C-alpha positions in Angstrom: 147.6 102.4 121.2 147.4 99.7 118.7 144.2 98.5 120.5 142.6 101.8 120.3 143.6 102.1 116.6 141.9 98.7 115.8 138.9 99.7 117.8 138.6 103.1 115.8 139.2 101.1 112.5 136.4 98.7 113.3 133.9 101.5 114.6 134.7 103.4 111.4 134.1 100.5 109.1 130.6 99.7 111.0 129.9 103.5 110.2 130.8 103.3 106.6 128.8 100.0 106.2 125.9 101.6 107.8 126.0 104.7 105.7 126.5 102.5 102.5 123.5 100.2 103.6 121.4 103.2 104.3 122.1 104.7 100.7 121.5 101.3 98.9 118.3 100.6 100.6 117.0 104.0 100.1 117.9 103.7 96.4 116.0 100.1 96.3 113.0 101.5 98.0 112.8 104.4 95.4 113.2 102.2 92.5 111.6 98.8 93.4 108.6 100.1 95.3 106.1 103.2 94.5 106.1 104.0 98.3 108.0 107.3 98.0 105.5 108.2 95.1 102.4 108.1 97.2 102.6 111.7 98.6 102.6 113.1 95.2 99.2 111.5 94.6 96.0 113.4 94.0 97.7 116.9 93.4 95.8 118.6 90.7 97.7 120.5 88.1 96.5 124.1 87.5 94.3 124.6 84.4 97.0 126.3 82.5 99.7 123.7 83.1 97.5 120.6 82.3 98.6 118.6 79.2 96.5 119.5 76.3 94.6 116.8 74.4 93.1 113.6 75.8 94.4 110.6 77.6 92.8 107.4 76.1 92.2 104.7 78.7 91.4 101.2 77.1 89.5 99.4 79.5 87.4 100.4 82.6 88.3 97.9 85.4 90.5 98.6 88.3 93.6 99.2 86.1 91.8 101.5 83.9 89.9 103.3 86.7 93.0 104.2 88.6 94.7 105.0 85.6 91.9 107.6 84.6 92.1 108.9 88.2 95.7 109.6 87.8 95.5 111.1 84.4 92.7 113.4 85.5 95.1 115.4 87.4 97.5 116.0 84.3 95.4 116.0 81.0 92.8 118.3 79.9 90.3 115.3 79.3 90.4 111.6 79.8 88.3 109.0 77.9 87.7 105.7 79.0 86.7 103.2 76.4 84.8 100.2 78.0 83.7 97.5 76.0 80.9 96.4 78.4 78.2 98.9 78.0 76.2 98.4 81.3 79.2 99.7 83.2 79.1 103.0 81.2 75.5 103.7 82.1 74.9 106.4 84.5 72.4 104.1 86.4 75.1 101.8 87.1 77.1 104.2 89.2 74.4 104.9 91.8 75.2 103.8 95.3 73.1 101.2 97.3 74.0 101.9 101.1 72.6 98.3 101.9 74.7 96.5 99.4 78.2 96.3 98.3 77.5 94.6 95.1 76.2 95.6 91.9 73.3 93.6 89.9 75.3 93.6 86.5 77.9 91.0 86.8 81.3 91.6 84.8 81.2 89.1 82.2 84.8 89.7 81.3 85.9 89.2 84.9 85.2 85.6 85.9 86.5 86.2 89.5 84.4 89.3 89.8 82.2 88.0 92.7 85.0 86.4 94.6 86.8 87.5 97.6 89.7 89.9 96.6 92.8 90.9 98.6 93.9 94.5 98.5 97.4 94.9 100.3 98.1 97.7 102.5 99.7 99.7 99.7 96.4 100.0 97.7 94.6 101.5 101.0 97.5 104.1 101.2 97.2 105.0 97.5 93.4 105.2 97.2 93.2 107.3 100.5 95.5 109.9 98.6 93.5 109.6 95.6 90.2 109.9 97.4 90.2 111.7 100.5 86.8 110.6 101.4 87.6 107.0 100.6 87.0 105.6 104.3 83.7 107.1 104.4 82.5 105.9 101.0 83.8 102.3 101.9 81.5 102.2 105.0 78.5 103.7 102.9 79.1 100.8 100.6 78.7 98.2 103.4 82.2 97.2 103.6 85.3 98.3 105.9 88.8 99.3 106.2 90.3 96.7 108.6 93.6 95.8 110.1 96.2 94.5 107.6 96.7 91.5 109.7 95.5 88.9 107.1 95.8 85.9 109.3 98.4 84.3 106.9 99.5 80.7 107.5 101.9 78.6 105.8 101.1 74.8 105.9 98.8 75.8 108.8 101.7 77.6 110.8 100.7 81.3 111.4 103.1 84.0 109.9 102.6 86.9 112.6 101.8 90.4 111.4 104.7 92.7 112.8 102.2 94.8 115.1 105.2 95.3 117.4 106.8 97.6 114.9 103.8 99.9 114.9 101.9 102.0 117.5 98.3 101.0 118.1 96.9 103.3 116.0 99.4 103.3 113.2 99.3 99.6 112.0 98.6 99.6 108.3 95.0 98.7 107.1 93.5 97.1 104.1 90.0 97.1 102.3 87.7 94.5 103.0 85.5 94.2 100.0 85.2 91.8 97.1 85.7 92.8 93.5 82.0 93.4 92.9 81.9 96.0 95.3 85.4 97.6 95.1 85.2 98.1 91.4 81.9 100.1 91.4 82.9 102.1 94.6 86.1 103.2 92.8 84.2 104.1 89.5 81.7 106.2 91.4 84.5 108.1 93.1 86.4 108.7 89.9 83.2 109.9 88.2 82.2 111.9 91.2 85.6 113.7 91.7 87.0 114.0 88.2 84.7 115.9 85.9 87.0 115.6 82.9 86.7 111.9 83.1 84.2 110.6 80.6 83.1 106.8 79.5 82.7 105.7 76.2 80.9 102.4 75.3 82.9 100.5 72.8 86.0 98.8 71.8 89.5 100.1 70.7 90.2 98.4 67.2 93.3 100.1 66.0 96.0 102.7 66.6 96.9 105.4 64.1 100.5 106.6 64.1 101.1 110.4 63.7 102.1 111.5 60.4 104.2 114.4 61.8 105.9 112.3 64.5 106.4 108.7 63.6 107.2 107.5 67.0 104.0 108.5 68.5 100.2 107.5 68.2 98.1 110.2 66.9 94.6 108.7 67.5 92.7 105.4 68.3 90.0 104.0 66.3 86.9 102.9 68.2 83.9 100.8 67.3 80.9 101.5 69.5 78.4 98.9 70.7 76.1 99.7 67.9 78.9 98.9 65.4 79.7 102.5 64.6 83.4 103.7 64.2 85.1 106.8 65.1 88.5 108.2 66.0 89.7 109.9 69.1 92.7 112.1 69.2 95.2 110.8 71.8 97.9 112.4 73.7 98.4 109.4 75.7 97.0 105.8 75.2 97.0 103.4 78.0 96.1 99.7 77.7 94.1 98.3 80.3 92.3 95.5 78.6 93.5 92.9 81.1 93.9 89.3 79.7 92.5 90.7 76.2 95.9 92.4 75.9 94.5 94.6 73.2 97.9 96.9 72.9 99.7 93.7 72.1 97.6 93.1 68.9 97.2 96.8 68.0 100.9 97.2 67.9 101.3 94.5 65.6 98.4 95.3 63.3 99.6 95.9 59.7 97.7 99.0 59.5 99.8 100.6 62.3 103.1 99.2 61.4 102.6 100.1 57.7 102.5 103.7 58.6 106.2 103.8 59.9 108.2 106.4 58.1 110.8 104.7 56.2 113.1 107.8 56.5 113.4 106.9 60.5 115.0 103.6 59.6 112.7 101.6 61.9 111.1 98.3 61.4 107.9 96.4 62.7 107.9 95.8 66.3 109.2 92.5 67.2 106.7 92.0 69.9 106.1 88.2 69.4 109.3 87.2 70.8 108.7 89.2 74.0 105.4 87.4 75.0 106.2 84.7 77.5 103.6 82.3 79.0 103.2 79.1 81.0 100.3 77.2 82.4 100.3 76.5 86.1 97.2 74.4 85.7 95.3 76.1 88.8 91.7 76.0 89.7 89.6 77.3 92.7 86.1 77.4 93.8 84.4 80.3 95.5 81.8 79.2 98.2 79.7 81.9 99.3 77.2 82.0 102.4 74.7 84.8 102.8 74.1 84.6 106.5 70.7 85.9 107.9 70.9 88.5 110.7 69.4 86.0 113.2 72.4 83.8 112.8 75.0 86.2 113.7 74.6 85.6 117.5 75.1 81.9 117.2 78.4 82.5 115.0 79.6 84.9 117.5 79.2 82.5 120.2 81.7 80.1 118.2 84.4 82.6 119.9 86.7 82.9 116.9 86.3 86.8 116.3 85.6 89.3 118.8 84.4 92.1 116.8 82.6 91.6 113.2 82.8 95.2 112.6 86.6 95.2 112.0 86.5 91.7 110.6 87.9 91.2 107.0 90.2 88.1 106.2 89.6 85.3 108.8 92.1 82.6 107.7 94.5 82.1 104.8 96.6 79.0 104.4 98.9 78.7 101.6 100.5 75.2 100.8 104.1 74.2 101.4 105.3 73.3 97.8 107.1 70.3 99.0 104.1 68.8 100.7 100.7 69.9 99.0 99.1 71.7 96.4 96.0 73.1 98.2 95.4 76.5 99.5 92.3 78.2 101.2 91.2 81.9 101.8 88.3 82.6 104.2 86.9 86.0 104.6 83.7 88.3 105.3 82.4 90.1 102.2 80.2 93.0 103.4 78.3 92.7 106.5 77.2 89.1 106.6 78.5 87.2 103.7 81.2 84.4 104.4 83.3 83.4 101.6 85.5 80.4 101.2 88.0 80.2 98.2 89.4 76.6 97.9 91.9 75.9 95.1 95.4 75.0 94.3 97.6 73.5 91.6 95.9 70.6 89.6 92.7 70.8 91.8 90.0 69.3 89.6 87.3 68.7 92.0 84.4 71.0 91.5 82.7 71.9 94.9 78.9 71.7 95.0 78.3 71.3 98.9 79.6 71.9 102.5 80.8 68.4 102.6 83.0 69.1 99.6 84.4 72.0 101.4 85.2 70.0 104.8 86.8 67.1 102.8 89.2 69.8 101.0 90.1 71.4 104.3 90.7 68.0 106.1 92.9 66.7 103.4 95.1 69.7 103.3 98.7 68.7 104.4 99.4 70.9 107.3 101.8 71.0 110.3 99.2 72.5 112.7 95.7 71.5 112.2 92.9 73.7 110.3 91.2 75.7 113.3 88.2 73.7 114.7 86.1 77.0 114.5 86.1 76.7 110.6 84.6 73.3 110.7 82.1 74.1 113.5 81.1 77.5 111.4 80.4 75.2 108.3 78.2 72.6 110.4 76.2 75.6 111.6 75.8 76.7 108.0 74.6 73.2 107.1 72.5 72.8 110.3 70.7 76.1 109.5 70.5 75.6 105.7 72.3 78.9 104.9 71.8 80.1 101.3 75.0 79.3 99.4 76.6 79.6 96.0 79.3 77.8 94.4 81.4 79.1 91.3 84.3 77.0 90.0 87.0 78.7 87.7 90.2 77.5 86.2 93.0 80.1 86.2 94.3 81.2 82.8 97.9 80.6 81.7 100.2 83.2 83.3 101.5 85.8 80.6 104.3 88.3 80.6 105.0 90.7 77.7 108.2 92.4 78.3 107.5 95.8 76.7 110.7 97.2 78.4 112.6 95.1 76.1 110.7 96.0 73.0 111.8 98.3 70.0 109.9 101.2 68.4 107.3 101.4 71.0 105.2 104.5 70.4 106.4 107.4 72.9 102.8 108.0 74.3 101.8 104.3 74.7 102.0 102.4 77.8 100.0 99.4 79.3 99.1 98.6 83.0 97.9 95.6 84.8 97.0 92.1 83.4 97.4 93.6 79.9 101.2 93.3 80.8 101.5 90.6 83.4 99.1 88.2 84.7 100.0 85.7 87.4 98.2 83.1 89.5 95.9 84.4 91.9 96.9 82.6 95.0 98.3 85.5 96.8 95.7 88.0 95.4 98.1 90.6 94.3 96.7 91.4 90.8 94.8 94.6 91.8 97.6 96.1 94.0 100.0 95.4 91.2 97.8 97.6 88.9 97.7 100.1 91.6 101.7 100.3 91.8 102.0 100.9 88.2 99.2 103.8 88.2 101.2 105.4 91.0 104.4 104.9 88.9 102.6 106.7 86.0 101.7 109.6 88.2 105.3 110.1 89.4 106.5 110.0 85.8 103.7 112.6 84.6 104.8 114.8 87.5 108.2 114.9 86.1 106.9 116.2 82.6 107.7 119.9 82.9 104.6 121.2 81.1 104.7 124.9 80.4 101.8 127.3 80.1 102.0 127.1 76.4 101.7 123.4 76.4 105.4 122.7 75.3 107.4 120.1 76.8 111.1 120.4 76.2 110.5 121.2 72.4 108.0 118.5 71.7 104.8 120.4 71.5 101.8 118.8 72.9 103.6 115.3 73.0 105.0 113.5 75.9 108.8 113.4 76.1 110.1 110.9 73.5 111.3 108.6 76.2 108.3 108.7 78.3 107.0 105.2 77.2 110.7 103.7 77.7 110.9 105.1 81.1 107.6 103.9 82.2 108.1 100.4 80.9 111.8 100.2 82.4 110.3 101.4 85.7 107.2 99.0 85.6 109.8 96.1 84.8 111.7 96.9 88.2 108.6 97.3 90.5 106.1 94.7 89.3 108.0 92.6 86.5 109.9 90.7 89.2 106.7 88.9 90.2 107.1 86.9 87.1 110.2 85.1 88.1 108.8 84.8 91.6 105.4 83.3 90.6 107.1 81.0 87.9 109.6 79.7 90.3 106.7 78.7 92.7 104.5 77.2 90.0 107.4 75.1 88.5 107.5 73.2 91.9 104.3 71.1 90.5 105.0 68.6 88.0 101.6 69.4 86.4 102.7 72.8 85.3 103.3 73.3 81.7 106.7 75.5 81.6 107.1 78.4 79.2 109.0 77.6 75.8 112.7 77.1 76.4 112.1 76.4 80.0 112.1 73.1 82.1 110.6 72.7 85.4 113.9 73.0 86.8 114.4 76.5 85.5 114.9 78.8 88.5 115.1 75.7 90.9 117.3 77.9 93.1 114.6 80.5 93.6 112.1 77.8 94.4 114.4 76.2 96.9 115.2 79.5 98.6 111.5 80.4 98.7 110.7 77.2 100.5 113.5 77.6 103.0 112.2 81.3 103.5 108.8 80.0 104.3 110.0 77.5 106.7 111.9 80.3 108.4 109.1 82.6 108.6 107.1 80.4 110.7 109.9 80.4 113.4 111.4 83.7 113.1 109.4 86.9 113.9 112.0 89.3 112.1 112.0 87.2 108.9 108.0 87.1 109.1 107.9 90.9 109.5 110.0 91.4 106.4 107.9 89.0 104.5 105.0 90.6 105.6 106.2 94.1 104.4 107.1 92.8 100.9 103.6 91.1 100.5 102.0 94.2 101.3 104.1 96.3 98.8 105.6 98.2 101.4 109.3 97.4 101.2 111.4 96.1 98.1 111.6 92.4 97.6 115.4 92.7 98.0 114.8 92.8 101.9 114.3 89.0 101.6 118.0 88.5 100.4 119.4 90.7 103.0 122.9 89.3 104.4 121.1 88.7 107.9 118.2 86.4 106.3 120.6 84.6 104.0 122.8 83.8 107.2 119.6 82.7 109.2 118.6 80.5 106.1 122.3 79.0 105.9 122.3 78.2 109.5 119.0 76.7 109.4 120.2 74.3 106.5 123.2 73.5 108.5 121.3 72.8 111.8 119.1 70.5 109.9 121.9 68.5 108.5 123.4 67.9 111.9 120.1 67.6 113.7 120.8 70.8 115.9 
């Protein structure tokens, strides 16, 4: 009987642990990711239930476009204030089926023509926002391809978890550079959302509401011709990217001086919440426009079976303990090959195929760079394929911790690089903005607007805790990238750390990350978790599960004893 009792107790404990684990993982998925919010995207409120007034989106890049699309379902009108006038012209939104690019380059986006990564989460979200997305991608000369991004660490492949999916159910991603993806999203927003309008100009100031000291009443805009005007605002979204306009507007004396003294509030102490460090990264984008006649010889190299489904061809991220150089190779559009070569303290400016070959041959890898890459470059060189080389230094990383701020207006939020910009080595910037736009949609859905426009007694204003709730959730879903990327960047002595930090700050995270990368090259289960986290499909806490921690501990012990 005692044995049966022990067995029963053991099974009961296993059951309880499984139940607790399921509850905790479900909570973390709902809190740390936006996966559970995707089904609610693209659901249009009835006209009588829409929020009265205007949502003002400051900036018309990826973050601004996705924010405008979300707001279009909830507000009577949406105005996008875009400083680059060429983007707001009707003729810039036309569609050329033979090209995925636009003639006008975004002067404020240095990486505009570079190959961009859009993780699997992005494809799931934009398909809900734009039901005809796949069709429009093909018309733009691009493609939606398998999310197997050919990821390598120090030359060792990290397998995509195809075994966890059926043949037709494996996640996908969009294979399209920024100069194709952004105009595509812009066309879709303007075509599907008649209540979204563009305004060429720059937001120069916020005006606080006289009746409600904790909200913004309007924004001041200066047009491209220098004329100033005001736009009444129910919601203000800062999507100005590295310009971080909202950070300046909220500290402007003309705004802080309008705070009502009877509310016993003080100017916003935002300066203490801005953190920055410089990883001193640089990269070169090398593009080759392949003529149609050369496609057959390229196919003969045998590295790719079907160009129609090709996107990313090879990604190699450096092992921080041995090297600082990384490379991304992909197909842009139908016949343009791009090589992104860069890393930490990379100072060499690439101007030739010889420079690319030298960069690849000098990378420190456990497995050689595939031979087909060098043969492809030799073919380009032999056939004198037209090429361009663009060199860019990455700006310092910046994080404004709005979730810790005091007196933030209840109808102000910020999305994308205007809050957090990080190094581009994993290409997560656009998907980060998408996660935040989906988060915005989920909070707007919870606002119980009535036919009279009232929301819990606040008239036409958002709930007083709206901004606070958004920034809190944003910090949990995307803010964690700050510590993750910082610990990786601090692995290089050339990095200039943030004020109050040393390069040893967060060293345990760096050590854990290195051990995790080594384990991923040997363990399919661990690499599967990593793949899901990178694609924003599962919370990063999965990388700290007891099973993974035990595997890493055993790897360390085995290494110490030579097992």
